[in-house]
PDB file with SEQRES, HELIX, SHEET and CRYST1 records, atoms N, CA, C and O in Angstrom:
SEQRES   1 A   84  MET TRP ILE GLU VAL ARG GLY ALA ALA LYS PRO PHE TRP          
SEQRES   2 A   84  LEU ASP THR ASP GLN CYS ARG LEU PRO ASN GLY GLU LEU          
SEQRES   3 A   84  ALA PHE ALA TYR GLU ASN LEU GLN LYS PRO ALA ILE PRO          
SEQRES   4 A   84  SER TRP PHE ALA ALA PRO PRO ALA SER LYS LEU ARG GLU          
SEQRES   5 A   84  THR SER GLU ASN LEU TRP ALA TRP TYR ASN MET HIS GLU          
SEQRES   6 A   84  HIS ARG SER LEU ARG CYS SER VAL GLN GLU VAL LEU ALA          
SEQRES   7 A   84  PHE TYR GLU ASP SER ILE                                      
HELIX    1 AA1 THR A   16  GLN A   18  5                                   3    
HELIX    2 AA2 VAL A   73  SER A   83  1                                  11    
SHEET    1 AA1 2 TRP A   2  VAL A   5  0                                        
SHEET    2 AA1 2 PHE A  12  ASP A  15 -1                                        
SHEET    1 AA2 2 LYS A  49  ASN A  56  0                                        
SHEET    2 AA2 2 ASN A  62  SER A  68 -1                                        
CRYST1    1.000    1.000    1.000  90.00  90.00  90.00 P 1           1          
ATOM      1  N   MET A   1     188.562 -74.585 -32.954  1.00  0.00           N  
ATOM      2  CA  MET A   1     189.478 -75.668 -33.238  1.00  0.00           C  
ATOM      3  C   MET A   1     190.826 -75.059 -33.628  1.00  0.00           C  
ATOM      4  O   MET A   1     190.888 -74.014 -34.276  1.00  0.00           O  
ATOM      5  N   TRP A   2     191.880 -75.721 -33.229  1.00  0.00           N  
ATOM      6  CA  TRP A   2     193.231 -75.255 -33.517  1.00  0.00           C  
ATOM      7  C   TRP A   2     193.929 -76.246 -34.434  1.00  0.00           C  
ATOM      8  O   TRP A   2     193.719 -77.455 -34.334  1.00  0.00           O  
ATOM      9  N   ILE A   3     194.756 -75.728 -35.323  1.00  0.00           N  
ATOM     10  CA  ILE A   3     195.548 -76.586 -36.202  1.00  0.00           C  
ATOM     11  C   ILE A   3     197.017 -76.226 -36.033  1.00  0.00           C  
ATOM     12  O   ILE A   3     197.364 -75.082 -35.740  1.00  0.00           O  
ATOM     13  N   GLU A   4     197.875 -77.230 -36.225  1.00  0.00           N  
ATOM     14  CA  GLU A   4     199.313 -76.991 -36.124  1.00  0.00           C  
ATOM     15  C   GLU A   4     199.849 -76.607 -37.499  1.00  0.00           C  
ATOM     16  O   GLU A   4     199.582 -77.292 -38.487  1.00  0.00           O  
ATOM     17  N   VAL A   5     200.593 -75.530 -37.561  1.00  0.00           N  
ATOM     18  CA  VAL A   5     201.232 -75.097 -38.803  1.00  0.00           C  
ATOM     19  C   VAL A   5     202.616 -75.732 -38.817  1.00  0.00           C  
ATOM     20  O   VAL A   5     203.442 -75.466 -37.944  1.00  0.00           O  
ATOM     21  N   ARG A   6     202.857 -76.567 -39.807  1.00  0.00           N  
ATOM     22  CA  ARG A   6     204.131 -77.280 -39.877  1.00  0.00           C  
ATOM     23  C   ARG A   6     205.078 -76.598 -40.856  1.00  0.00           C  
ATOM     24  O   ARG A   6     204.654 -75.845 -41.733  1.00  0.00           O  
ATOM     25  N   GLY A   7     206.350 -76.873 -40.690  1.00  0.00           N  
ATOM     26  CA  GLY A   7     207.357 -76.315 -41.582  1.00  0.00           C  
ATOM     27  C   GLY A   7     207.936 -75.008 -41.058  1.00  0.00           C  
ATOM     28  O   GLY A   7     208.752 -74.381 -41.734  1.00  0.00           O  
ATOM     29  N   ALA A   8     207.529 -74.593 -39.875  1.00  0.00           N  
ATOM     30  CA  ALA A   8     208.068 -73.369 -39.282  1.00  0.00           C  
ATOM     31  C   ALA A   8     209.262 -73.722 -38.403  1.00  0.00           C  
ATOM     32  O   ALA A   8     209.489 -74.892 -38.094  1.00  0.00           O  
ATOM     33  N   ALA A   9     210.012 -72.723 -38.008  1.00  0.00           N  
ATOM     34  CA  ALA A   9     211.186 -72.952 -37.169  1.00  0.00           C  
ATOM     35  C   ALA A   9     210.813 -73.500 -35.798  1.00  0.00           C  
ATOM     36  O   ALA A   9     211.575 -74.263 -35.204  1.00  0.00           O  
ATOM     37  N   LYS A  10     209.656 -73.119 -35.299  1.00  0.00           N  
ATOM     38  CA  LYS A  10     209.185 -73.628 -34.008  1.00  0.00           C  
ATOM     39  C   LYS A  10     207.687 -73.909 -34.115  1.00  0.00           C  
ATOM     40  O   LYS A  10     207.033 -73.402 -35.026  1.00  0.00           O  
ATOM     41  N   PRO A  11     207.133 -74.709 -33.199  1.00  0.00           N  
ATOM     42  CA  PRO A  11     205.706 -75.050 -33.267  1.00  0.00           C  
ATOM     43  C   PRO A  11     204.819 -73.797 -33.263  1.00  0.00           C  
ATOM     44  O   PRO A  11     205.081 -72.836 -32.539  1.00  0.00           O  
ATOM     45  N   PHE A  12     203.774 -73.830 -34.082  1.00  0.00           N  
ATOM     46  CA  PHE A  12     202.863 -72.694 -34.190  1.00  0.00           C  
ATOM     47  C   PHE A  12     201.444 -73.236 -34.334  1.00  0.00           C  
ATOM     48  O   PHE A  12     201.173 -74.060 -35.207  1.00  0.00           O  
ATOM     49  N   TRP A  13     200.554 -72.775 -33.481  1.00  0.00           N  
ATOM     50  CA  TRP A  13     199.157 -73.212 -33.518  1.00  0.00           C  
ATOM     51  C   TRP A  13     198.285 -72.046 -33.941  1.00  0.00           C  
ATOM     52  O   TRP A  13     198.505 -70.913 -33.513  1.00  0.00           O  
ATOM     53  N   LEU A  14     197.291 -72.322 -34.785  1.00  0.00           N  
ATOM     54  CA  LEU A  14     196.436 -71.281 -35.341  1.00  0.00           C  
ATOM     55  C   LEU A  14     194.970 -71.634 -35.125  1.00  0.00           C  
ATOM     56  O   LEU A  14     194.551 -72.761 -35.388  1.00  0.00           O  
ATOM     57  N   ASP A  15     194.204 -70.677 -34.652  1.00  0.00           N  
ATOM     58  CA  ASP A  15     192.758 -70.858 -34.475  1.00  0.00           C  
ATOM     59  C   ASP A  15     192.114 -70.872 -35.856  1.00  0.00           C  
ATOM     60  O   ASP A  15     192.316 -69.947 -36.642  1.00  0.00           O  
ATOM     61  N   THR A  16     191.337 -71.916 -36.161  1.00  0.00           N  
ATOM     62  CA  THR A  16     190.739 -72.026 -37.490  1.00  0.00           C  
ATOM     63  C   THR A  16     189.739 -70.912 -37.776  1.00  0.00           C  
ATOM     64  O   THR A  16     189.441 -70.635 -38.938  1.00  0.00           O  
ATOM     65  N   ASP A  17     189.212 -70.264 -36.726  1.00  0.00           N  
ATOM     66  CA  ASP A  17     188.308 -69.129 -36.954  1.00  0.00           C  
ATOM     67  C   ASP A  17     189.047 -67.950 -37.587  1.00  0.00           C  
ATOM     68  O   ASP A  17     188.421 -67.041 -38.132  1.00  0.00           O  
ATOM     69  N   GLN A  18     190.376 -67.967 -37.516  1.00  0.00           N  
ATOM     70  CA  GLN A  18     191.170 -66.889 -38.092  1.00  0.00           C  
ATOM     71  C   GLN A  18     191.627 -67.184 -39.520  1.00  0.00           C  
ATOM     72  O   GLN A  18     192.213 -66.322 -40.175  1.00  0.00           O  
ATOM     73  N   CYS A  19     191.359 -68.404 -40.008  1.00  0.00           N  
ATOM     74  CA  CYS A  19     191.744 -68.790 -41.369  1.00  0.00           C  
ATOM     75  C   CYS A  19     190.613 -68.437 -42.330  1.00  0.00           C  
ATOM     76  O   CYS A  19     189.550 -69.057 -42.295  1.00  0.00           O  
ATOM     77  N   ARG A  20     190.834 -67.458 -43.175  1.00  0.00           N  
ATOM     78  CA  ARG A  20     189.798 -66.984 -44.106  1.00  0.00           C  
ATOM     79  C   ARG A  20     190.261 -67.121 -45.549  1.00  0.00           C  
ATOM     80  O   ARG A  20     191.451 -67.030 -45.850  1.00  0.00           O  
ATOM     81  N   LEU A  21     189.297 -67.341 -46.430  1.00  0.00           N  
ATOM     82  CA  LEU A  21     189.559 -67.353 -47.865  1.00  0.00           C  
ATOM     83  C   LEU A  21     189.639 -65.904 -48.343  1.00  0.00           C  
ATOM     84  O   LEU A  21     189.247 -64.997 -47.609  1.00  0.00           O  
ATOM     85  N   PRO A  22     190.142 -65.669 -49.565  1.00  0.00           N  
ATOM     86  CA  PRO A  22     190.229 -64.295 -50.061  1.00  0.00           C  
ATOM     87  C   PRO A  22     188.883 -63.552 -50.069  1.00  0.00           C  
ATOM     88  O   PRO A  22     188.854 -62.325 -49.968  1.00  0.00           O  
ATOM     89  N   ASN A  23     187.769 -64.293 -50.188  1.00  0.00           N  
ATOM     90  CA  ASN A  23     186.457 -63.631 -50.204  1.00  0.00           C  
ATOM     91  C   ASN A  23     185.918 -63.383 -48.787  1.00  0.00           C  
ATOM     92  O   ASN A  23     184.822 -62.843 -48.635  1.00  0.00           O  
ATOM     93  N   GLY A  24     186.677 -63.772 -47.745  1.00  0.00           N  
ATOM     94  CA  GLY A  24     186.269 -63.512 -46.376  1.00  0.00           C  
ATOM     95  C   GLY A  24     185.579 -64.675 -45.682  1.00  0.00           C  
ATOM     96  O   GLY A  24     185.365 -64.623 -44.471  1.00  0.00           O  
ATOM     97  N   GLU A  25     185.226 -65.722 -46.416  1.00  0.00           N  
ATOM     98  CA  GLU A  25     184.567 -66.877 -45.805  1.00  0.00           C  
ATOM     99  C   GLU A  25     185.580 -67.693 -45.013  1.00  0.00           C  
ATOM    100  O   GLU A  25     186.782 -67.643 -45.276  1.00  0.00           O  
ATOM    101  N   LEU A  26     185.068 -68.454 -44.026  1.00  0.00           N  
ATOM    102  CA  LEU A  26     185.946 -69.334 -43.255  1.00  0.00           C  
ATOM    103  C   LEU A  26     186.573 -70.381 -44.166  1.00  0.00           C  
ATOM    104  O   LEU A  26     185.900 -70.928 -45.039  1.00  0.00           O  
ATOM    105  N   ALA A  27     187.855 -70.660 -43.969  1.00  0.00           N  
ATOM    106  CA  ALA A  27     188.555 -71.639 -44.795  1.00  0.00           C  
ATOM    107  C   ALA A  27     188.213 -73.071 -44.393  1.00  0.00           C  
ATOM    108  O   ALA A  27     188.321 -73.988 -45.207  1.00  0.00           O  
ATOM    109  N   PHE A  28     187.800 -73.265 -43.140  1.00  0.00           N  
ATOM    110  CA  PHE A  28     187.477 -74.601 -42.651  1.00  0.00           C  
ATOM    111  C   PHE A  28     186.000 -74.658 -42.307  1.00  0.00           C  
ATOM    112  O   PHE A  28     185.512 -73.857 -41.510  1.00  0.00           O  
ATOM    113  N   ALA A  29     185.288 -75.603 -42.907  1.00  0.00           N  
ATOM    114  CA  ALA A  29     183.862 -75.773 -42.614  1.00  0.00           C  
ATOM    115  C   ALA A  29     183.706 -76.735 -41.452  1.00  0.00           C  
ATOM    116  O   ALA A  29     184.443 -77.714 -41.340  1.00  0.00           O  
ATOM    117  N   TYR A  30     182.762 -76.458 -40.607  1.00  0.00           N  
ATOM    118  CA  TYR A  30     182.487 -77.336 -39.476  1.00  0.00           C  
ATOM    119  C   TYR A  30     181.338 -78.261 -39.847  1.00  0.00           C  
ATOM    120  O   TYR A  30     180.325 -77.821 -40.390  1.00  0.00           O  
ATOM    121  N   GLU A  31     181.501 -79.528 -39.553  1.00  0.00           N  
ATOM    122  CA  GLU A  31     180.508 -80.527 -39.922  1.00  0.00           C  
ATOM    123  C   GLU A  31     179.239 -80.416 -39.087  1.00  0.00           C  
ATOM    124  O   GLU A  31     178.133 -80.530 -39.616  1.00  0.00           O  
ATOM    125  N   ASN A  32     179.394 -80.193 -37.790  1.00  0.00           N  
ATOM    126  CA  ASN A  32     178.247 -80.195 -36.899  1.00  0.00           C  
ATOM    127  C   ASN A  32     178.151 -78.850 -36.177  1.00  0.00           C  
ATOM    128  O   ASN A  32     178.911 -78.595 -35.243  1.00  0.00           O  
ATOM    129  N   LEU A  33     177.243 -78.009 -36.594  1.00  0.00           N  
ATOM    130  CA  LEU A  33     177.082 -76.695 -35.983  1.00  0.00           C  
ATOM    131  C   LEU A  33     175.893 -76.645 -35.037  1.00  0.00           C  
ATOM    132  O   LEU A  33     175.380 -75.567 -34.737  1.00  0.00           O  
ATOM    133  N   GLN A  34     175.456 -77.795 -34.571  1.00  0.00           N  
ATOM    134  CA  GLN A  34     174.306 -77.827 -33.678  1.00  0.00           C  
ATOM    135  C   GLN A  34     174.723 -77.399 -32.278  1.00  0.00           C  
ATOM    136  O   GLN A  34     175.827 -77.694 -31.821  1.00  0.00           O  
ATOM    137  N   LYS A  35     173.821 -76.703 -31.612  1.00  0.00           N  
ATOM    138  CA  LYS A  35     174.079 -76.305 -30.237  1.00  0.00           C  
ATOM    139  C   LYS A  35     173.917 -77.521 -29.337  1.00  0.00           C  
ATOM    140  O   LYS A  35     173.012 -78.329 -29.546  1.00  0.00           O  
ATOM    141  N   PRO A  36     174.780 -77.660 -28.339  1.00  0.00           N  
ATOM    142  CA  PRO A  36     174.613 -78.780 -27.419  1.00  0.00           C  
ATOM    143  C   PRO A  36     173.356 -78.600 -26.572  1.00  0.00           C  
ATOM    144  O   PRO A  36     172.907 -77.478 -26.335  1.00  0.00           O  
ATOM    145  N   ALA A  37     172.809 -79.699 -26.129  1.00  0.00           N  
ATOM    146  CA  ALA A  37     171.616 -79.637 -25.288  1.00  0.00           C  
ATOM    147  C   ALA A  37     171.983 -79.044 -23.932  1.00  0.00           C  
ATOM    148  O   ALA A  37     172.998 -79.415 -23.342  1.00  0.00           O  
ATOM    149  N   ILE A  38     171.176 -78.143 -23.451  1.00  0.00           N  
ATOM    150  CA  ILE A  38     171.403 -77.541 -22.142  1.00  0.00           C  
ATOM    151  C   ILE A  38     170.655 -78.374 -21.111  1.00  0.00           C  
ATOM    152  O   ILE A  38     169.464 -78.635 -21.283  1.00  0.00           O  
ATOM    153  N   PRO A  39     171.328 -78.798 -20.040  1.00  0.00           N  
ATOM    154  CA  PRO A  39     170.661 -79.620 -19.031  1.00  0.00           C  
ATOM    155  C   PRO A  39     169.472 -78.891 -18.405  1.00  0.00           C  
ATOM    156  O   PRO A  39     169.463 -77.663 -18.314  1.00  0.00           O  
ATOM    157  N   SER A  40     168.479 -79.652 -17.979  1.00  0.00           N  
ATOM    158  CA  SER A  40     167.270 -79.047 -17.411  1.00  0.00           C  
ATOM    159  C   SER A  40     167.557 -78.291 -16.126  1.00  0.00           C  
ATOM    160  O   SER A  40     166.848 -77.337 -15.807  1.00  0.00           O  
ATOM    161  N   TRP A  41     168.591 -78.699 -15.372  1.00  0.00           N  
ATOM    162  CA  TRP A  41     168.902 -78.016 -14.124  1.00  0.00           C  
ATOM    163  C   TRP A  41     169.568 -76.672 -14.363  1.00  0.00           C  
ATOM    164  O   TRP A  41     169.651 -75.856 -13.445  1.00  0.00           O  
ATOM    165  N   PHE A  42     170.047 -76.425 -15.585  1.00  0.00           N  
ATOM    166  CA  PHE A  42     170.727 -75.174 -15.899  1.00  0.00           C  
ATOM    167  C   PHE A  42     169.698 -74.164 -16.393  1.00  0.00           C  
ATOM    168  O   PHE A  42     169.592 -73.908 -17.592  1.00  0.00           O  
ATOM    169  N   ALA A  43     168.956 -73.605 -15.477  1.00  0.00           N  
ATOM    170  CA  ALA A  43     167.899 -72.667 -15.837  1.00  0.00           C  
ATOM    171  C   ALA A  43     167.974 -71.453 -14.927  1.00  0.00           C  
ATOM    172  O   ALA A  43     168.274 -71.568 -13.739  1.00  0.00           O  
ATOM    173  N   ALA A  44     167.704 -70.315 -15.486  1.00  0.00           N  
ATOM    174  CA  ALA A  44     167.708 -69.079 -14.704  1.00  0.00           C  
ATOM    175  C   ALA A  44     166.410 -68.981 -13.912  1.00  0.00           C  
ATOM    176  O   ALA A  44     165.386 -69.516 -14.335  1.00  0.00           O  
ATOM    177  N   PRO A  45     166.441 -68.306 -12.774  1.00  0.00           N  
ATOM    178  CA  PRO A  45     165.196 -68.097 -12.033  1.00  0.00           C  
ATOM    179  C   PRO A  45     164.168 -67.401 -12.931  1.00  0.00           C  
ATOM    180  O   PRO A  45     164.519 -66.455 -13.636  1.00  0.00           O  
ATOM    181  N   PRO A  46     162.929 -67.840 -12.922  1.00  0.00           N  
ATOM    182  CA  PRO A  46     161.919 -67.304 -13.838  1.00  0.00           C  
ATOM    183  C   PRO A  46     161.710 -65.791 -13.728  1.00  0.00           C  
ATOM    184  O   PRO A  46     161.389 -65.141 -14.723  1.00  0.00           O  
ATOM    185  N   ALA A  47     161.886 -65.232 -12.545  1.00  0.00           N  
ATOM    186  CA  ALA A  47     161.645 -63.796 -12.368  1.00  0.00           C  
ATOM    187  C   ALA A  47     162.870 -62.941 -12.696  1.00  0.00           C  
ATOM    188  O   ALA A  47     162.796 -61.714 -12.630  1.00  0.00           O  
ATOM    189  N   SER A  48     163.986 -63.565 -13.045  1.00  0.00           N  
ATOM    190  CA  SER A  48     165.196 -62.784 -13.310  1.00  0.00           C  
ATOM    191  C   SER A  48     165.082 -62.031 -14.629  1.00  0.00           C  
ATOM    192  O   SER A  48     164.357 -62.436 -15.538  1.00  0.00           O  
ATOM    193  N   LYS A  49     165.816 -60.924 -14.711  1.00  0.00           N  
ATOM    194  CA  LYS A  49     165.794 -60.087 -15.910  1.00  0.00           C  
ATOM    195  C   LYS A  49     167.114 -60.253 -16.649  1.00  0.00           C  
ATOM    196  O   LYS A  49     168.186 -60.076 -16.070  1.00  0.00           O  
ATOM    197  N   LEU A  50     167.030 -60.598 -17.940  1.00  0.00           N  
ATOM    198  CA  LEU A  50     168.217 -60.767 -18.772  1.00  0.00           C  
ATOM    199  C   LEU A  50     168.812 -59.403 -19.082  1.00  0.00           C  
ATOM    200  O   LEU A  50     168.129 -58.544 -19.641  1.00  0.00           O  
ATOM    201  N   ARG A  51     170.072 -59.191 -18.729  1.00  0.00           N  
ATOM    202  CA  ARG A  51     170.758 -57.914 -18.952  1.00  0.00           C  
ATOM    203  C   ARG A  51     171.657 -57.942 -20.180  1.00  0.00           C  
ATOM    204  O   ARG A  51     171.749 -56.957 -20.913  1.00  0.00           O  
ATOM    205  N   GLU A  52     172.325 -59.084 -20.404  1.00  0.00           N  
ATOM    206  CA  GLU A  52     173.274 -59.186 -21.514  1.00  0.00           C  
ATOM    207  C   GLU A  52     173.476 -60.657 -21.852  1.00  0.00           C  
ATOM    208  O   GLU A  52     173.440 -61.512 -20.966  1.00  0.00           O  
ATOM    209  N   THR A  53     173.687 -60.951 -23.122  1.00  0.00           N  
ATOM    210  CA  THR A  53     173.946 -62.325 -23.532  1.00  0.00           C  
ATOM    211  C   THR A  53     174.943 -62.334 -24.687  1.00  0.00           C  
ATOM    212  O   THR A  53     174.993 -61.400 -25.487  1.00  0.00           O  
ATOM    213  N   SER A  54     175.732 -63.399 -24.759  1.00  0.00           N  
ATOM    214  CA  SER A  54     176.633 -63.579 -25.892  1.00  0.00           C  
ATOM    215  C   SER A  54     176.725 -65.069 -26.180  1.00  0.00           C  
ATOM    216  O   SER A  54     176.613 -65.895 -25.274  1.00  0.00           O  
ATOM    217  N   GLU A  55     176.928 -65.402 -27.436  1.00  0.00           N  
ATOM    218  CA  GLU A  55     176.940 -66.795 -27.850  1.00  0.00           C  
ATOM    219  C   GLU A  55     177.938 -66.974 -28.987  1.00  0.00           C  
ATOM    220  O   GLU A  55     177.946 -66.200 -29.945  1.00  0.00           O  
ATOM    221  N   ASN A  56     178.774 -67.992 -28.876  1.00  0.00           N  
ATOM    222  CA  ASN A  56     179.773 -68.290 -29.894  1.00  0.00           C  
ATOM    223  C   ASN A  56     179.658 -69.772 -30.234  1.00  0.00           C  
ATOM    224  O   ASN A  56     179.740 -70.615 -29.340  1.00  0.00           O  
ATOM    225  N   LEU A  57     179.473 -70.095 -31.481  1.00  0.00           N  
ATOM    226  CA  LEU A  57     179.237 -71.479 -31.890  1.00  0.00           C  
ATOM    227  C   LEU A  57     180.358 -72.045 -32.754  1.00  0.00           C  
ATOM    228  O   LEU A  57     180.229 -73.163 -33.253  1.00  0.00           O  
ATOM    229  N   TRP A  58     181.441 -71.321 -32.946  1.00  0.00           N  
ATOM    230  CA  TRP A  58     182.435 -71.798 -33.900  1.00  0.00           C  
ATOM    231  C   TRP A  58     183.409 -72.794 -33.311  1.00  0.00           C  
ATOM    232  O   TRP A  58     183.047 -73.965 -33.195  1.00  0.00           O  
ATOM    233  N   ALA A  59     184.608 -72.422 -32.934  1.00  0.00           N  
ATOM    234  CA  ALA A  59     185.624 -73.389 -32.519  1.00  0.00           C  
ATOM    235  C   ALA A  59     185.214 -74.159 -31.269  1.00  0.00           C  
ATOM    236  O   ALA A  59     185.635 -75.300 -31.081  1.00  0.00           O  
ATOM    237  N   TRP A  60     184.422 -73.565 -30.438  1.00  0.00           N  
ATOM    238  CA  TRP A  60     183.856 -74.236 -29.269  1.00  0.00           C  
ATOM    239  C   TRP A  60     182.559 -73.528 -28.952  1.00  0.00           C  
ATOM    240  O   TRP A  60     182.343 -72.389 -29.369  1.00  0.00           O  
ATOM    241  N   TYR A  61     181.706 -74.195 -28.223  1.00  0.00           N  
ATOM    242  CA  TYR A  61     180.424 -73.570 -27.887  1.00  0.00           C  
ATOM    243  C   TYR A  61     180.587 -72.780 -26.605  1.00  0.00           C  
ATOM    244  O   TYR A  61     181.120 -73.284 -25.617  1.00  0.00           O  
ATOM    245  N   ASN A  62     180.136 -71.563 -26.623  1.00  0.00           N  
ATOM    246  CA  ASN A  62     180.328 -70.663 -25.503  1.00  0.00           C  
ATOM    247  C   ASN A  62     179.086 -69.789 -25.377  1.00  0.00           C  
ATOM    248  O   ASN A  62     178.708 -69.116 -26.335  1.00  0.00           O  
ATOM    249  N   MET A  63     178.454 -69.788 -24.223  1.00  0.00           N  
ATOM    250  CA  MET A  63     177.270 -68.955 -24.021  1.00  0.00           C  
ATOM    251  C   MET A  63     177.338 -68.306 -22.647  1.00  0.00           C  
ATOM    252  O   MET A  63     177.612 -68.974 -21.650  1.00  0.00           O  
ATOM    253  N   HIS A  64     177.091 -67.012 -22.599  1.00  0.00           N  
ATOM    254  CA  HIS A  64     177.085 -66.270 -21.340  1.00  0.00           C  
ATOM    255  C   HIS A  64     175.782 -65.510 -21.221  1.00  0.00           C  
ATOM    256  O   HIS A  64     175.278 -64.960 -22.200  1.00  0.00           O  
ATOM    257  N   GLU A  65     175.244 -65.482 -20.020  1.00  0.00           N  
ATOM    258  CA  GLU A  65     174.076 -64.656 -19.713  1.00  0.00           C  
ATOM    259  C   GLU A  65     174.359 -63.890 -18.428  1.00  0.00           C  
ATOM    260  O   GLU A  65     174.873 -64.452 -17.461  1.00  0.00           O  
ATOM    261  N   HIS A  66     174.026 -62.627 -18.425  1.00  0.00           N  
ATOM    262  CA  HIS A  66     174.114 -61.808 -17.226  1.00  0.00           C  
ATOM    263  C   HIS A  66     172.683 -61.439 -16.849  1.00  0.00           C  
ATOM    264  O   HIS A  66     171.963 -60.823 -17.634  1.00  0.00           O  
ATOM    265  N   ARG A  67     172.281 -61.820 -15.639  1.00  0.00           N  
ATOM    266  CA  ARG A  67     170.913 -61.605 -15.184  1.00  0.00           C  
ATOM    267  C   ARG A  67     170.915 -60.893 -13.845  1.00  0.00           C  
ATOM    268  O   ARG A  67     171.917 -60.881 -13.129  1.00  0.00           O  
ATOM    269  N   SER A  68     169.783 -60.304 -13.521  1.00  0.00           N  
ATOM    270  CA  SER A  68     169.623 -59.687 -12.208  1.00  0.00           C  
ATOM    271  C   SER A  68     168.246 -60.035 -11.658  1.00  0.00           C  
ATOM    272  O   SER A  68     167.308 -60.325 -12.401  1.00  0.00           O  
ATOM    273  N   LEU A  69     168.155 -59.995 -10.329  1.00  0.00           N  
ATOM    274  CA  LEU A  69     166.913 -60.364  -9.662  1.00  0.00           C  
ATOM    275  C   LEU A  69     166.935 -59.788  -8.250  1.00  0.00           C  
ATOM    276  O   LEU A  69     167.935 -59.898  -7.540  1.00  0.00           O  
ATOM    277  N   ARG A  70     165.842 -59.182  -7.856  1.00  0.00           N  
ATOM    278  CA  ARG A  70     165.726 -58.700  -6.477  1.00  0.00           C  
ATOM    279  C   ARG A  70     165.083 -59.799  -5.640  1.00  0.00           C  
ATOM    280  O   ARG A  70     163.962 -60.233  -5.905  1.00  0.00           O  
ATOM    281  N   CYS A  71     165.826 -60.240  -4.618  1.00  0.00           N  
ATOM    282  CA  CYS A  71     165.306 -61.265  -3.718  1.00  0.00           C  
ATOM    283  C   CYS A  71     166.181 -61.303  -2.471  1.00  0.00           C  
ATOM    284  O   CYS A  71     167.193 -60.607  -2.382  1.00  0.00           O  
ATOM    285  N   SER A  72     165.780 -62.113  -1.532  1.00  0.00           N  
ATOM    286  CA  SER A  72     166.533 -62.223  -0.280  1.00  0.00           C  
ATOM    287  C   SER A  72     167.698 -63.198  -0.448  1.00  0.00           C  
ATOM    288  O   SER A  72     167.751 -63.971  -1.404  1.00  0.00           O  
ATOM    289  N   VAL A  73     168.609 -63.142   0.485  1.00  0.00           N  
ATOM    290  CA  VAL A  73     169.741 -64.062   0.485  1.00  0.00           C  
ATOM    291  C   VAL A  73     169.246 -65.502   0.570  1.00  0.00           C  
ATOM    292  O   VAL A  73     169.782 -66.381  -0.104  1.00  0.00           O  
ATOM    293  N   GLN A  74     168.242 -65.745   1.379  1.00  0.00           N  
ATOM    294  CA  GLN A  74     167.705 -67.092   1.534  1.00  0.00           C  
ATOM    295  C   GLN A  74     167.138 -67.618   0.216  1.00  0.00           C  
ATOM    296  O   GLN A  74     167.274 -68.804  -0.081  1.00  0.00           O  
ATOM    297  N   GLU A  75     166.507 -66.758  -0.573  1.00  0.00           N  
ATOM    298  CA  GLU A  75     165.961 -67.178  -1.874  1.00  0.00           C  
ATOM    299  C   GLU A  75     167.080 -67.530  -2.852  1.00  0.00           C  
ATOM    300  O   GLU A  75     166.959 -68.485  -3.620  1.00  0.00           O  
ATOM    301  N   VAL A  76     168.164 -66.764  -2.824  1.00  0.00           N  
ATOM    302  CA  VAL A  76     169.308 -67.061  -3.702  1.00  0.00           C  
ATOM    303  C   VAL A  76     169.910 -68.408  -3.320  1.00  0.00           C  
ATOM    304  O   VAL A  76     170.159 -69.247  -4.185  1.00  0.00           O  
ATOM    305  N   LEU A  77     170.145 -68.615  -2.031  1.00  0.00           N  
ATOM    306  CA  LEU A  77     170.711 -69.886  -1.569  1.00  0.00           C  
ATOM    307  C   LEU A  77     169.794 -71.054  -1.893  1.00  0.00           C  
ATOM    308  O   LEU A  77     170.267 -72.114  -2.301  1.00  0.00           O  
ATOM    309  N   ALA A  78     168.496 -70.876  -1.719  1.00  0.00           N  
ATOM    310  CA  ALA A  78     167.536 -71.943  -2.023  1.00  0.00           C  
ATOM    311  C   ALA A  78     167.576 -72.293  -3.508  1.00  0.00           C  
ATOM    312  O   ALA A  78     167.507 -73.469  -3.864  1.00  0.00           O  
ATOM    313  N   PHE A  79     167.686 -71.290  -4.375  1.00  0.00           N  
ATOM    314  CA  PHE A  79     167.751 -71.542  -5.812  1.00  0.00           C  
ATOM    315  C   PHE A  79     168.967 -72.389  -6.162  1.00  0.00           C  
ATOM    316  O   PHE A  79     168.845 -73.369  -6.897  1.00  0.00           O  
ATOM    317  N   TYR A  80     170.155 -72.020  -5.636  1.00  0.00           N  
ATOM    318  CA  TYR A  80     171.353 -72.763  -5.954  1.00  0.00           C  
ATOM    319  C   TYR A  80     171.380 -74.133  -5.287  1.00  0.00           C  
ATOM    320  O   TYR A  80     171.930 -75.074  -5.858  1.00  0.00           O  
ATOM    321  N   GLU A  81     170.805 -74.271  -4.101  1.00  0.00           N  
ATOM    322  CA  GLU A  81     170.716 -75.587  -3.476  1.00  0.00           C  
ATOM    323  C   GLU A  81     169.840 -76.529  -4.305  1.00  0.00           C  
ATOM    324  O   GLU A  81     170.136 -77.718  -4.419  1.00  0.00           O  
ATOM    325  N   ASP A  82     168.775 -75.998  -4.876  1.00  0.00           N  
ATOM    326  CA  ASP A  82     167.926 -76.814  -5.745  1.00  0.00           C  
ATOM    327  C   ASP A  82     168.655 -77.220  -7.019  1.00  0.00           C  
ATOM    328  O   ASP A  82     168.392 -78.285  -7.577  1.00  0.00           O  
ATOM    329  N   SER A  83     169.580 -76.361  -7.484  1.00  0.00           N  
ATOM    330  CA  SER A  83     170.319 -76.635  -8.718  1.00  0.00           C  
ATOM    331  C   SER A  83     171.331 -77.763  -8.533  1.00  0.00           C  
ATOM    332  O   SER A  83     171.613 -78.520  -9.462  1.00  0.00           O  
ATOM    333  N   ILE A  84     171.865 -77.861  -7.337  1.00  0.00           N  
ATOM    334  CA  ILE A  84     172.889 -78.898  -7.118  1.00  0.00           C  
ATOM    335  C   ILE A  84     172.312 -80.071  -6.388  1.00  0.00           C  
ATOM    336  O   ILE A  84     173.023 -81.039  -6.115  1.00  0.00           O  
TER     337      ILE A  84                                                      
END                                                                             
């Protein structure tokens, strides 16, 4: 989440994740820290191997997964056709 800092010579926006109290805690508490529901169609192929993942739940929800899988081109296309 971004907040506007007023009283400056020009407009200035600040990411609330960067606003900290002297003890290091976040200055702004978030009311709802629940992860959003992931749709059922958003699923990795069962045989794929998870290589790397990252997740950020603060100012916005952000999740990345890097996976690999050995298969044919036709299998990859079939998987994505089923997804859409």
